[in-house]
Every structure is written in structure tokens, then in C-alpha cells.
C-alpha positions, -999 to 999 in steps of 0.1 A, spaced: -3 -288 519 -18 -321 526 -31 -325 492 2 -315 473 19 -344 502 -1 -372 490 3 -358 452 38 -359 454 38 -392 474 18 -411 443 39 -390 415 71 -409 437 58 -444 434 47 -441 402 83 -429 391 94 -467 390 63 -481 376 42 -473 403 58 -502 426 40 -494 460 59 -496 492 44 -518 505 61 -545 481 95 -528 492 89 -536 527 73 -571 526 86 -594 501 55 -616 505 38 -591 486 65 -587 456 51 -592 419 17 -604 441 -9 -611 411 -41 -588 418 -72 -612 431 -104 -617 414 -120 -622 445 -141 -586 438 -151 -570 409 -134 -540 393 -146 -508 401 -181 -497 390 -193 -458 393 -225 -455 415 -225 -418 407 -209 -384 415 -214 -369 451 -239 -343 449 -230 -326 483 -208 -298 474 -196 -291 509 -181 -328 511 -148 -316 491 -126 -336 516 -142 -370 520 -117 -387 545 -140 -418 559 -171 -437 551 -193 -460 566 -224 -480 556 -255 -472 574 -269 -506 598 -303 -491 600 -310 -484 563 -289 -503 539 -295 -476 512 -275 -446 530 -237 -443 535 -222 -418 559 -190 -396 550 -173 -366 567 -147 -339 561 -114 -338 568 -92 -318 593 -108 -276 603 -142 -288 595 -176 -284 614 -181 -317 637 -206 -331 613 -211 -363 592 -230 -361 559 -257 -386 547 -257 -394 512 -276 -423 489 -260 -449 469 -261 -428 440 -241 -401 461 -276 -377 464 -279 -352 494 -296 -369 519 -288 -349 553 -262 -332 576 -256 -347 611 -235 -327 640 -221 -344 664 -232 -325 697 -198 -313 717 -176 -327 695 -147 -308 679 -130 -318 644 -92 -314 648 -85 -335 623 -112 -363 616 -100 -389 593 -116 -420 593 -154 -433 603 -166 -467 613 -195 -480 627 -201 -513 650 -214 -522 682 -210 -504 717 -221 -498 749 -258 -508 743 -264 -545 733 -283 -542 701 -271 -506 692 -248 -494 664 -227 -470 670 -211 -445 648 -172 -438 651 -156 -408 644 -120 -405 644 -104 -374 652 -68 -388 649 -48 -371 622 -16 -355 630 3 -348 604 34 -331 622 29 -358 653 27 -329 675 -9 -338 694 -10 -345 730 -36 -368 727 -63 -381 701 -101 -385 705 -129 -410 690 -163 -400 692 -190 -426 695 -229 -419 694 -258 -443 684 -267 -440 648 -301 -428 643 -332 -443 629 -328 -438 591 -360 -461 582 -381 -428 592 -401 -414 564 -385 -383 559 -350 -378 571 -343 -341 587 -322 -321 564 -302 -312 594 -300 -327 626 -276 -326 660 -269 -358 671 -271 -361 713 -253 -386 734 -221 -381 715 -195 -399 742 -155 -389 739 -129 -415 739 -97 -396 741 -61 -415 747 -26 -419 742 -6 -443 726 7 -470 750 46 -463 730 42 -426 746 47 -414 708 23 -390 687 13 -408 656 -9 -396 628 -33 -420 617 -62 -422 595 -76 -460 597 -98 -469 626 -121 -505 626 -146 -514 655 -145 -553 653 -185 -565 658 -177 -595 677 -160 -575 704 -163 -537 701 -127 -534 702 -112 -507 684 -83 -509 661 -64 -478 651 -36 -479 619 -10 -453 620 -1 -438 588 33 -428 580 56 -452 591 79 -475 568 61 -503 582 30 -491 600 17 -498 637 -18 -518 647 -31 -503 681 -62 -513 703 -85 -493 725 -99 -526 743 -139 -532 750 -149 -512 771 -133 -478 765 -128 -452 786 -151 -422 784 -142 -406 820 -108 -402 814 -78 -408 791 -75 -438 778 -45 -460 761 -42 -475 729 -24 -507 732 7 -515 706 -5 -552 689 18 -558 660 38 -536 630 25 -538 595 43 -541 565 25 -514 549 28 -476 545 7 -441 540 -25 -462 551 -57 -443 549 -84 -461 555 -94 -499 569 -129 -514 579 -139 -547 594 -171 -566 570 -202 -564 593 -201 -602 601 -164 -597 615 -149 -623 594 -130 -601 568 -108 -571 568 -99 -543 538 -66 -518 545 -58 -492 522 -37 -472 507 -32 -445 481 -24 -472 455 -35 -508 471 -63 -524 489 -58 -552 511 -81 -581 521 -81 -604 548 -107 -634 557 -107 -653 588 -103 -690 584 -114 -698 620 -116 -680 652 -88 -661 652 -83 -623 667 -81 -593 642 -44 -588 653 -37 -627 645 -53 -622 611 -35 -589 601 -3 -612 608 -8 -633 577 -4 -625 538 -31 -607 529 -48 -609 493 -44 -576 466 -74 -566 456 -81 -546 419 -82 -510 428 -83 -480 402 -59 -453 422 -86 -420 427 -72 -381 433 -73 -388 467 -86 -420 480 -88 -419 517 -118 -440 522 -131 -472 523 -161 -491 537 -182 -527 538 -216 -526 525 -240 -538 550 -241 -570 532 -204 -583 534 -209 -588 496 -196 -549 485 -173 -524 493 -172 -486 488 -140 -462 480 -144 -426 483 -117 -399 472 -111 -363 484 -114 -339 455 -86 -337 432 -74 -322 398 -109 -303 392 -124 -338 389 -158 -347 401 -160 -368 434 -174 -403 426 -185 -432 448 -174 -466 437 -182 -501 450 -165 -537 439 -188 -563 442 -176 -598 453 -174 -623 423 
């Protein structure tokens, strides 16, 4: 059903010359030219993991920049898939004690232990807006510099950050980011005509239900992914048809930065593109789609010019 809804959404938008809803809700973006900050997409290869057929999250490893993490959408096992930048299957890692009700995004960044990098698996999807609460699972990223990465493994030390939204509403969301400067988690809702940015400030509560604070409304809709660059200075947000980019001019917060007008980057629409992630070098970002129209799933990158 979700794939049918996404396809219908794209068809409706393209019925009017593929004009995106962001342009309808934010006059500043009307007829905005594409930025030349990044190249057009380049194919890195077909994903060679048959089980990864509903890729919804993406994160570039910090322990070994040759690898990328991903996961399936709702209802699958609570596991992360590891692949090379050519799409080769490199391992499966189960999150001990976690559930996959509706995993929608993946982030990587700092957390409780200084100098440690953590994976954040976001069980935040809610198509019908009926869930009582949501959970983001946090676990230290394993060392991927070892000579033989196990084909299957279980990640222990998983923490569950369960939360509600402070406005009291159930929300469907598919995008999270972790600020490398503050360890704050940002969540962006999906289905509103103008989506909402929330935050779970660090330190997040893992002992009882936490509350995500509402920060601001963003003039986009159907947001499916987002990421903050490893150096903390740039942000990417994407929906099914567009990728938007912000770059700091000083020490402004992520919320203040997202209150400014972004650049629209060149993006070739994927069958159901729901994932985006910065490379650990800050100079490249990746996109990945769920399986669609019987087409192979390709990992793409966009390089900085």
C-alpha cells in the first residue's frame, strides 16, 4: 500500500509538469534553478543484497569509510545491512532487544560516550498516525576495520529512546538527523502540507518516555530523509522529487539554519527514493531507493564540484 501511495503521489505531482509541493507552499522556491554545488548522480552499482528490498535508511560508516549501512522498512527484522560502496553484501547486524514496527531512517553520530560513534535506527513511521509513541534505537557502531567482518552478528548495548511529540499529536515521520556538535536528535514529520521539525535534545532519556520538542514549521511536504554533514556545517533534506541543501555561514543552530532558504540540488527521481546520507568525507552524498517497477536497486552518489 505504501508503495502505491508513493507512486500515486509522484504521478499527481508530475501531472503539472512535475512541480513539487514545496514550490506550491514556499514562493521563495518557485522556479528555483538547480544549484551546481554537486554533480549529477553517478551509479556506484546495483545492490547485491536481495533481502534489502525496501531500503528506507542510509548511513555512511565512521569506523571505515568504505562501508555503508542500510535497513528495510516496516515489518522486517530489527537488523542493519552492511554494504560496500559498490553495493556488495558485507554483513547483517541484528539490534539486540529492538523491534521493527516501522523503521524509516538511519543516522550516525555522537552519543553518550565521548569519541564513540553511534547508529540511530528510527522506528518513527506511522502512516495512519495512530501510534502512542515512537522509538529511536541507539547502538555503538561496531569496528569495521577488522580483517574479517562476520556475515551475521548481534549488536549489544542497544538503547531505546522512546518518545512522544510535545504537541500531543501522532505523526508519521521518515527523517532523522544527529547533530555532531551537540548530539541532539532532529526529527522531521512527513505528511503535512508544511512539515514540522522536532528535536530530542541531548542527553536523551532512555529510562522513561521522552518528549520531542517542536521547533519550527518547514515549507516542504512528503519528506523522506535528511542528514547533517559529519562536520556539522551542512544539511540535506529530500522528498520524492527534490533534494535541498543548507550550509552554515557561522555558528547558527540547525533550527535557525533550516529557517533560511535552501539551494535545490540536481536530483534524478528514483522509483521510491527514501534514503540519503553524507559520506564521512563531507564531500559526497549517497541516495538509495526501495525496489520499484521491477527495476534493480542502484546506489548513487553526488560529488561536490
